C-alpha positions in Angstrom: 71.6 54.5 214.3 69.4 56.8 215.8 70.4 57.5 219.3 66.8 57.2 220.8 66.5 54.1 219.0 69.6 52.9 220.8 68.7 53.9 224.3 64.9 52.2 223.6 66.7 48.6 222.6 68.9 48.6 225.5 66.3 49.8 227.6 63.6 47.4 226.7 66.6 44.5 226.8 67.2 45.2 230.6 63.4 45.6 231.4 62.7 42.2 229.6 65.5 40.8 231.4 64.4 42.3 234.8 60.7 41.2 234.3 61.7 37.7 233.5 63.9 37.3 236.3 61.2 39.0 238.8 64.0 41.6 239.8 61.9 45.1 238.0 62.0 47.1 241.4 65.0 45.8 242.1 66.7 46.8 238.7 64.2 50.1 238.7 65.9 51.4 242.1 69.3 50.5 240.7 68.3 52.8 237.1 66.9 55.8 239.6 70.5 55.6 240.6 72.1 56.1 237.4 69.7 58.5 236.0 70.4 60.9 239.1 74.1 60.3 238.5 74.0 60.8 235.2 73.4 64.3 236.0 76.6 65.0 238.1 78.7 66.9 235.4 81.8 64.6 236.6 79.9 61.6 235.5 79.3 62.8 232.5 82.6 64.0 231.7 83.5 60.6 232.5 81.2 58.9 230.3 81.3 61.1 227.4 85.1 61.3 227.3 86.6 59.8 224.2 90.3 60.0 225.7 89.4 57.5 229.0 89.7 53.8 227.9 87.0 51.5 228.1 88.8 49.7 230.6 89.0 52.6 232.5 85.7 53.5 232.4 84.7 50.0 233.5 86.9 50.5 236.2 85.5 53.8 237.6 82.0 52.5 236.6 82.6 49.1 239.2 84.1 51.3 241.8 81.2 53.6 241.9 78.2 50.7 241.6 79.3 47.6 242.2 78.1 47.2 245.9 75.1 49.9 245.2 73.2 47.7 242.6 72.5 44.4 241.5 74.7 41.9 240.0 72.4 42.1 236.5 73.1 45.9 236.4 76.2 45.8 236.8 76.6 43.1 234.3 74.7 45.4 232.0 76.7 48.2 232.7 79.8 46.8 231.6 78.1 45.6 228.4 77.2 49.1 227.5 80.4 50.1 227.9 81.9 47.4 226.3 80.0 48.3 223.5 80.9 51.7 223.4 77.4 53.2 224.2 78.1 54.6 227.6 77.3 58.2 226.2 73.3 56.8 226.2 73.2 55.4 229.8 71.5 58.7 231.2 68.9 58.3 228.5 68.7 54.3 228.6 67.7 54.6 232.4 65.3 57.2 231.9 63.6 55.0 229.2 63.7 52.4 231.3 62.2 54.4 234.3 59.6 55.1 231.7 58.9 51.7 231.3 58.9 50.8 234.8 56.2 53.7 235.0 54.0 52.3 232.3 54.1 48.9 233.4 53.0 49.8 236.9 50.4 52.7 235.4 51.9 55.4 237.0 51.8 59.3 235.3 54.2 61.7 236.0 52.2 65.4 237.0 54.1 68.3 236.9 52.7 71.3 239.1 54.0 74.5 238.8 53.3 77.4 241.4 54.7 80.8 242.3 55.4 79.5 246.1 55.6 76.4 247.8 52.2 74.4 248.4 52.1 72.6 252.1 51.3 68.8 252.5 47.7 69.0 252.6 47.0 70.5 249.3 49.6 68.5 247.6 47.4 65.1 249.2 44.3 66.0 248.0 46.1 67.2 244.6 47.7 63.3 244.5 44.2 61.8 245.3 42.2 64.1 243.2 44.3 63.0 240.1 44.6 59.4 241.5 40.7 58.9 241.2 40.1 61.2 238.1 42.6 59.0 236.2 42.5 55.6 237.8 46.5 55.8 237.6 49.3 56.1 240.0 50.9 59.5 240.2 54.3 60.5 240.5 54.2 64.2 241.7 56.9 66.9 240.3 57.0 70.1 242.4 58.2 73.0 240.5 58.5 76.7 241.8 58.0 79.8 239.3 57.9 83.2 240.8 57.2 84.6 236.8 53.8 82.9 237.5 52.7 85.5 240.0 50.0 83.1 241.1 47.5 80.7 240.7 49.3 77.2 238.5 50.2 75.2 235.9 49.3 71.7 235.6 51.2 69.4 233.5 49.7 65.5 232.8 50.9 63.8 229.8 50.5 66.3 226.7 47.7 68.2 228.9 48.4 71.6 230.0 46.2 73.4 232.6 47.6 76.9 233.1 45.3 79.2 235.5 48.7 81.2 236.8 48.0 85.0 236.7 50.8 85.2 234.0 49.2 82.9 231.8 46.2 84.7 232.0 48.0 88.2 231.1 49.9 86.5 228.3 46.0 85.4 226.8 44.5 88.6 227.4 47.5 90.6 225.6 47.2 88.2 222.8 43.5 89.1 222.7 44.2 92.7 222.7 46.4 92.0 219.9 44.0 90.2 217.9 41.1 92.6 217.9 43.5 95.5 217.5 44.4 93.6 214.1 41.1 92.6 213.1 39.9 96.1 213.5 42.6 97.4 211.3 41.4 95.2 208.6 
């Protein structure tokens, strides 16, 4: 079975249970914790290791999460490990988070600038996006000094590039195309 299909299936199953039991927000917080933990190299090593037994993986996960997550999440983790799907755990948690955002009408927006933005601009940007898209906003900020100035705004599959480096690339592309057309 395709890896993403496995992850989606498990995420949808957990999401359905969380909705049914009216504990969606708690399970969402648990999945955020698990997703963030998946970025730690030692955690990835534990989950992906064929040498570490299922029993040892269960013990490790129980010691890490038992007091931090809901019992439903803990049972889910044990089931995933028992079914030998632990390598998909980070993807499962990300799909769950995406389902939660979709359920609550939250768009993930990436705002890339050459320098850090201040709180006033951040709030204005969030309000502008909320009013234009009639949705909640999760703002991810990135700093890329290569932009020189301006910004890149990414919402869903749309991108607005007003960066200096973007303008220079566009100008270069236009010059190359113009030169190429003149030679023809």
